[in-house]
C-alpha positions in Angstrom: -68.4 -70.9 115.4 -69.6 -69.4 112.1 -67.5 -69.3 109.0 -67.3 -65.5 109.1 -66.0 -65.6 112.7 -63.4 -68.2 111.8 -62.3 -66.0 108.8 -62.0 -62.9 111.0 -60.0 -64.8 113.6 -57.7 -66.3 110.9 -57.1 -62.8 109.5 -56.2 -61.4 112.9 -53.7 -64.3 113.4 -52.2 -63.8 110.0 -51.8 -60.1 110.5 -50.2 -60.7 113.9 -47.7 -63.2 112.4 -46.9 -60.8 109.5 -46.2 -58.1 112.1 -44.0 -60.4 114.1 -42.0 -61.3 111.0 -41.6 -57.6 110.2 -40.2 -57.0 113.7 -37.7 -59.8 113.2 -36.8 -58.7 109.8 -36.3 -55.2 111.0 -33.6 -56.4 113.4 -31.9 -58.4 110.6 -32.9 -61.3 108.3 -29.8 -63.0 109.7 -31.5 -63.2 113.1 -34.4 -65.2 111.7 -32.1 -67.5 109.6 -29.7 -68.0 112.5 -32.6 -69.1 114.8 -33.9 -71.5 112.2 -30.4 -72.9 111.5 -29.6 -73.4 115.2 -32.9 -75.1 116.0 -32.2 -78.7 115.1 -34.0 -80.9 117.5 -32.7 -84.5 117.9 -34.0 -87.4 120.0 -32.5 -87.6 123.5 -30.3 -90.7 123.4 -30.1 -92.7 126.6 -27.9 -95.7 127.2 -29.7 -99.0 127.9 -31.5 -99.2 131.3 -31.1 -95.4 131.8 -33.9 -92.9 132.4 -33.9 -89.1 132.6 -36.2 -86.2 133.2 -37.0 -82.9 131.5 -33.6 -81.4 132.4 -31.8 -84.0 130.3 -29.1 -83.7 132.9 -30.1 -86.6 135.1 -29.4 -89.7 133.1 -29.4 -92.5 135.6 -29.1 -96.3 135.4 -32.1 -98.1 137.0 -32.9 -101.7 137.6 -36.3 -101.6 135.8 -38.8 -99.4 134.1 -42.3 -100.7 134.8 -45.4 -99.4 132.9 -48.5 -99.6 135.0 -51.4 -101.4 133.4 -54.2 -99.2 132.2 -56.9 -101.4 133.8 -57.2 -100.1 137.4 -58.0 -103.5 138.9 -55.0 -105.2 137.2 -52.8 -102.3 138.2 -53.6 -102.6 141.8 -52.9 -106.3 141.9 -49.6 -106.0 140.0 -48.5 -103.0 142.0 -48.9 -104.9 145.3 -46.8 -107.7 143.9 -44.2 -105.2 142.7 -43.9 -103.5 146.1 -43.6 -106.9 147.8 -40.8 -107.8 145.4 -39.1 -104.4 145.9 -39.0 -105.0 149.6 -37.7 -108.6 149.3 -35.0 -107.5 146.8 -34.2 -104.3 148.6 -35.1 -102.2 145.6 -36.3 -98.6 145.8 -39.4 -97.5 143.8 -39.8 -94.1 142.2 -42.9 -92.8 140.5 -43.0 -91.0 137.1 -45.8 -89.4 135.1 -44.7 -87.2 132.3 -41.3 -86.7 134.0 -41.3 -82.9 133.7 -39.5 -82.3 137.0 -35.8 -81.5 136.6 -34.0 -82.7 139.7 -34.4 -86.5 139.6 -37.6 -86.4 141.5 -38.8 -89.4 139.5 -35.6 -91.4 139.6 -33.6 -93.4 142.1 -30.4 -95.1 141.0 -30.7 -98.9 140.5 -34.3 -98.8 141.5 -37.7 -99.5 139.8 -39.3 -96.6 138.0 -43.1 -96.8 137.7 -44.5 -95.2 134.5 -48.0 -94.1 135.5 -49.3 -92.7 132.2 -51.4 -95.7 131.2 -53.6 -95.3 134.3 -55.7 -92.5 132.7 -59.4 -93.4 132.9 -61.7 -90.6 133.8 -65.4 -90.1 134.7 -67.2 -86.7 135.2 -69.9 -86.4 137.8 -71.5 -83.3 136.4 -74.0 -82.7 139.1 -71.3 -82.4 141.8 -68.6 -81.0 139.5 -66.2 -83.8 140.3 -63.8 -85.4 137.9 -62.6 -88.9 138.9 -59.4 -89.5 137.0 -56.5 -91.9 137.0 -53.2 -90.4 138.2 -51.5 -91.1 134.8 -53.9 -88.9 132.8 -52.4 -85.9 131.1 -54.2 -82.6 131.1 -54.1 -82.8 127.3 -56.4 -85.8 127.6 -58.6 -84.2 130.3 -59.2 -80.8 128.7 -60.9 -82.1 125.6 -62.9 -84.6 127.7 -64.2 -81.7 129.9 -64.6 -79.3 127.1 -67.1 -81.7 125.3 -69.2 -81.6 128.5 -69.1 -77.9 129.2 -66.5 -78.0 132.0 -62.9 -77.0 132.6 -59.9 -77.6 134.9 -60.0 -75.4 138.0 -56.3 -75.2 138.6 -53.4 -76.6 136.6 -50.0 -75.5 135.1 -49.9 -73.2 132.1 -49.2 -76.2 129.8 -51.2 -79.3 129.2 -48.6 -82.1 128.9 -48.2 -82.8 132.6 -50.0 -85.7 134.4 -52.5 -85.3 137.2 -50.5 -87.4 139.6 -47.3 -85.4 138.8 -49.2 -82.1 139.2 -50.6 -82.9 142.6 -47.3 -84.5 143.7 -45.5 -81.1 143.1 -48.7 -79.2 144.2 -48.6 -77.1 141.1 -50.3 -73.8 140.5 -51.2 -71.8 137.4 -52.6 -68.5 136.3 -56.1 -69.1 137.5 -57.0 -66.0 139.4 -57.4 -65.7 143.2 -56.7 -69.4 143.7 -54.3 -71.4 146.0 -52.3 -74.3 144.5 -53.9 -77.3 142.9 -54.2 -79.1 146.3 -57.2 -76.9 147.0 -59.2 -78.6 144.2 -58.5 -82.2 145.3 -61.6 -83.6 147.0 -59.9 -87.0 147.7 -57.3 -89.4 146.4 -56.6 -93.1 146.7 -53.1 -94.0 147.8 -51.3 -97.3 147.7 -48.9 -97.3 150.7 -45.6 -99.1 150.9 -47.2 -102.2 152.4 -49.6 -102.5 149.4 -52.7 -101.4 151.3 -54.9 -98.8 149.6 -56.4 -95.9 151.6 -58.7 -93.1 150.7 -57.3 -89.7 151.8 -59.2 -86.4 152.1 -59.5 -83.5 154.5 -61.7 -85.8 156.7 -60.3 -89.3 156.0 -56.6 -89.9 156.7 -56.0 -86.1 156.7 -52.4 -86.4 157.6 -51.6 -88.6 154.6 -53.7 -86.3 152.5 -51.5 -83.3 153.5 -48.3 -85.3 152.8 -49.2 -87.0 149.5 -50.2 -83.6 148.1 -46.9 -81.9 147.4 -45.2 -85.1 148.6 -43.1 -85.9 145.5 -44.1 -89.5 145.4 -42.5 -90.3 148.8 -45.6 -91.5 150.7 -47.1 -94.0 148.2 -48.6 -94.4 144.8 -51.4 -92.1 143.9 -53.8 -94.2 142.0 -56.6 -91.8 141.2 -58.0 -88.5 142.3 -61.3 -86.7 142.7 -60.9 -83.2 141.4 -63.3 -80.3 141.6 -63.8 -78.8 138.2 -65.5 -75.5 137.0 -67.7 -74.5 134.0 -65.9 -73.6 130.8 -66.2 -69.9 130.1 -65.6 -67.3 127.4 -63.0 -64.7 128.2 -61.9 -61.4 126.7 -58.3 -60.2 127.5 -57.2 -56.8 128.7 -53.5 -56.1 128.2 -51.4 -53.4 129.8 -47.7 -52.5 129.5 -46.3 -50.9 132.7 -43.1 -50.5 134.7 -42.2 -53.7 136.6 -41.9 -51.5 139.8 -45.7 -50.8 139.4 -46.8 -54.4 138.7 -47.9 -55.4 142.2 -49.7 -52.1 142.9 -51.4 -52.2 139.6 -52.4 -55.9 140.0 -54.1 -55.2 143.3 -55.8 -52.1 142.0 -57.0 -53.4 138.7 -57.3 -57.2 139.0 -58.0 -58.0 142.6 -60.7 -55.4 142.7 -62.5 -57.0 139.8 -65.1 -59.8 140.2 -65.0 -60.9 136.5 -61.4 -61.9 136.1 -60.9 -65.6 135.3 -57.2 -65.9 134.5 -54.3 -63.5 134.8 -50.5 -63.5 134.3 -47.6 -61.1 133.8 -44.4 -61.1 131.9 -41.1 -59.3 132.5 -38.8 -58.0 129.9 -35.5 -60.0 129.7 -33.6 -57.7 127.3 -30.2 -57.1 128.8 -29.4 -53.6 129.8 -29.7 -51.3 132.9 -32.8 -49.6 131.4 -34.7 -52.7 130.3 -33.8 -55.9 132.2 -36.7 -56.9 134.5 -37.9 -53.3 134.4 -40.8 -53.4 132.1 -43.8 -55.7 132.5 -47.0 -56.8 130.8 -50.1 -57.5 132.8 -52.7 -59.6 130.9 -56.0 -60.5 132.5 -58.8 -62.4 131.0 -62.3 -61.1 131.8 -65.5 -63.2 131.7 -67.5 -62.5 128.6 -70.8 -64.4 129.3 -72.5 -66.1 126.4 -74.5 -69.1 125.5 -72.7 -72.4 125.6 -72.7 -72.9 121.8 -71.0 -69.4 121.5 -68.0 -70.4 123.5 -65.0 -70.7 121.1 -64.3 -74.2 120.0 -61.3 -76.0 121.4 -58.6 -76.2 118.8 -54.8 -76.8 118.6 -52.7 -73.6 118.8 -51.7 -72.5 115.3 -48.5 -71.4 113.7 -46.4 -73.2 116.4 -43.3 -73.3 114.2 -43.2 -69.6 113.7 -43.9 -68.9 117.4 -41.1 -71.3 118.3 -38.6 -69.6 116.0 -39.5 -66.2 117.6 -38.9 -67.7 121.0 -35.7 -69.6 120.2 -34.1 -66.6 118.4 -33.5 -65.1 121.9 -30.7 -67.5 122.7 -27.4 -65.6 122.9 -28.9 -62.6 121.1 -30.0 -59.2 122.5 -31.6 -58.5 119.2 -33.6 -61.7 119.5 -34.8 -60.7 123.0 -35.8 -57.3 121.7 -37.7 -58.8 118.8 -39.5 -61.3 121.1 -40.4 -58.6 123.6 -41.8 -56.4 120.8 -43.7 -59.3 119.5 -45.1 -60.1 122.9 -46.4 -56.5 123.3 -47.7 -56.5 119.8 -49.6 -59.8 120.4 -51.2 -58.2 123.4 -52.5 -55.3 121.3 -53.7 -57.7 118.6 -55.7 -60.1 120.8 -57.4 -57.2 122.7 -61.2 -57.7 122.4 -60.8 -61.2 120.9 -62.7 -64.1 122.6 -61.0 -67.2 124.1 -62.4 -70.1 126.0 -60.9 -71.1 129.3 -60.1 -74.5 127.9 -58.3 -73.0 124.9 -56.1 -70.9 127.1 -55.0 -74.1 129.0 -54.6 -76.3 125.9 -51.0 -75.7 124.9 -48.0 -78.0 125.3 -44.6 -76.9 126.6 -42.9 -78.7 123.7 -43.8 -75.8 121.4 -41.0 -73.8 122.9 -38.8 -76.5 124.5 -35.1 -76.8 123.8 -34.5 -80.1 122.0 -31.0 -79.6 120.7 -28.4 -82.1 121.9 -26.0 -79.6 123.3 -28.3 -77.3 125.3 -31.1 -77.5 127.8 -33.9 -75.3 129.3 -34.0 -75.1 133.1 -36.9 -73.7 135.1 -36.7 -71.8 138.3 -39.5 -70.3 140.4 -39.4 -68.0 143.3 -42.4 -67.1 145.6 -42.3 -63.7 147.0 -44.7 -61.8 149.3 -46.2 -58.8 147.6 -44.5 -56.2 149.8 -41.1 -57.7 149.0 -41.3 -58.1 145.3 -39.3 -54.9 144.5 -36.5 -56.1 146.8 -36.3 -59.5 145.1 -36.3 -58.0 141.6 -33.5 -55.6 142.5 -31.4 -58.5 143.7 -32.3 -60.6 140.6 -31.2 -57.7 138.2 -27.7 -57.9 139.7 -27.4 -61.7 140.2 -28.4 -63.0 136.8 -26.0 -60.8 134.7 -23.2 -61.5 137.1 -23.4 -65.2 136.2 -24.2 -64.6 132.5 -27.6 -66.3 133.0 -29.3 -66.8 129.6 -32.8 -65.8 130.7 -35.5 -66.4 128.1 -38.7 -65.7 130.0 -40.2 -64.6 133.2 -43.9 -65.2 133.9 -45.6 -63.7 137.0 -48.4 -65.6 138.7 -50.3 -64.8 141.9 -51.0 -67.6 144.3 -53.1 -67.5 147.5 -52.3 -69.2 150.8 -52.1 -73.0 150.8 -54.1 -74.5 153.6 -53.8 -78.2 152.6 -50.2 -79.2 152.2 -47.6 -79.7 154.8 -44.5 -79.0 152.6 -46.1 -75.8 151.3 -44.5 -72.9 149.5 -47.4 -70.5 149.8 -47.8 -70.0 153.6 -49.3 -66.6 152.6 -50.3 -64.8 149.4 -47.3 -64.9 147.1 -46.3 -63.7 143.6 -44.5 -66.5 141.7 -41.7 -65.6 139.3 -41.3 -68.4 136.8 -37.9 -68.0 135.1 -36.7 -70.1 132.1 -33.0 -70.2 131.6 -31.0 -71.9 128.7 -27.5 -73.3 129.0 -25.1 -75.8 127.6 -25.5 -79.5 128.7 -22.1 -79.6 130.3 -20.9 -79.9 134.0 -19.3 -76.5 133.7 -22.5 -74.8 132.7 -24.5 -76.7 135.3 -22.1 -75.6 138.0 -22.4 -72.0 136.8 -26.1 -72.3 137.0 -25.9 -73.8 140.5 -23.9 -70.7 141.7 -26.5 -68.4 140.2 -29.4 -70.4 141.6 -28.0 -70.3 145.2 -27.7 -66.6 145.0 -31.3 -66.3 143.7 -32.5 -68.6 146.5 -30.8 -66.4 149.1 -32.5 -63.4 147.5 -35.9 -65.1 147.8 -35.3 -66.1 151.4 -34.1 -62.6 152.3 -37.3 -61.3 150.7 -39.4 -63.5 153.0 -40.1 -66.0 150.2 -39.3 -69.4 149.0 -38.2 -71.3 145.9 -40.0 -74.1 144.1 -38.8 -77.7 144.7 -39.4 -79.6 141.4 -36.3 -78.2 139.6 -32.5 -78.7 139.8 -31.3 -79.7 143.3 -28.9 -76.8 143.5 -30.0 -75.5 146.9 -27.8 -76.3 149.8 -29.4 -78.3 152.6 -29.2 -75.1 154.7 -31.1 -73.2 152.1 -33.7 -75.9 151.8 -34.4 -76.1 155.5 -34.5 -72.3 155.8 -37.1 -72.0 153.0 -39.1 -75.1 154.2 -39.0 -75.2 158.0 -41.7 -78.0 157.8 -39.1 -80.3 156.1 -38.0 -82.0 159.4 -41.6 -83.1 160.2 -42.2 -84.0 156.5 -39.2 -86.4 156.4 -39.9 -87.8 159.9 -43.5 -88.7 158.8 -42.1 -90.1 155.5 -40.1 -92.7 157.5 -43.2 -93.3 159.8 -45.4 -94.2 156.8 -42.6 -95.9 154.8 -40.2 -97.3 157.4 -38.4 -99.4 154.8 -37.9 -96.3 152.6 -39.3 -98.1 149.6 -40.3 -94.9 147.9 -37.2 -92.9 147.0 -35.9 -90.3 144.5 -32.9 -88.0 144.2 -34.7 -85.2 146.0 -35.2 -87.5 149.0 -31.6 -88.8 148.9 -30.2 -85.3 148.9 -32.4 -83.6 151.5 -34.2 -86.3 153.4 -31.5 -88.6 154.7 -29.3 -86.1 156.5 
């Protein structure tokens, strides 16, 4: 990138931040100061021999935390020995990557927790567009590696701090356009089963295990490494439109699905409380291909001004004025980045920690609901009533489109769906968690009534009846779990709640 281009981009960013600051100041300087004063991140203290996940509500005592060696050969030998010991000592084994699930999916009480992050080696086969990568590698490691070689991730979450093994174990999806979940990009994987044997799984080889390990929440074995299909890195130019939420689906299909040059797309919903605003206004942002020579693709860089963007985001908590300011800033940002260029890798290269709640007394909790296009209006109508009824502190709603999943048994997308990713904030107390549980169950009912489903990696607030109604494949899923793991070596809190009925 030339110096003049860098200067122009810097000026645009600075002007945007000045405008955001003006928006906040217009609401009251006290809003800005209050957000800054309230945001006092502290380390998450855990008692000895305890582990937790991203919810910071699942502190659990375990027998052992076992970091997997980074060398694949040594890891395989030692993992076999560990599984043998776990069987002899009747210890369960749970598997953790970045531990960004929120329902104890990486934890079983008094068991062994495998920490997979050291297993992060990778090799690109450029001619076949396949990345061979260890299950512990984070996307934040993969994106720069691919970027330097002209490639990009085909499907991943919207943030880069998750691990590959974790992402395929929850069968994540993102805002890559016209794509199913990540399982569709997995060419094959190597799985260490409960007896220590290693098998390769693909659509042709051990296909049943392939469909179970993908989206299997670590219950069928240890994913050692994966062959992922990747795509060329591209340059994009965004188009942004503000529209009524009621028109989002119609406009999406008319504008985006009819286009052949859209690489990525997402939506936002307004979370400002009030009958005229709450979940009634939307932003549709699509990123169009802007072909260029490889050396003209914007260079990968760390997102700037993270502190200011964090303060704008955190100022929403408990403040209607803060939510108004953030929504104005979001719309203003859309206007400012119009006709700017971004690389695909740049859009994927941001960590969730920029916005994450890290105060000791509060937590951020994610929800996601998958709704068929024709039933989106019904779901939103129900959500507008349910969330205020329970005083839900809703900070963000992102809309993603996901195509039918044809690879995974325990799938959430059995048809084309719109995913509504909701981020709530509440106190880290049993009372607040119980209040959240009541709201969640009503939202799950609304999703099911709308012909949809809810996403499984979050708080285990769904009743067993709701889980089985949303996932009718669950009976077969857990039956096969006990077939492939008869001693139930691999366990977690998700399995203990829903799988041992």
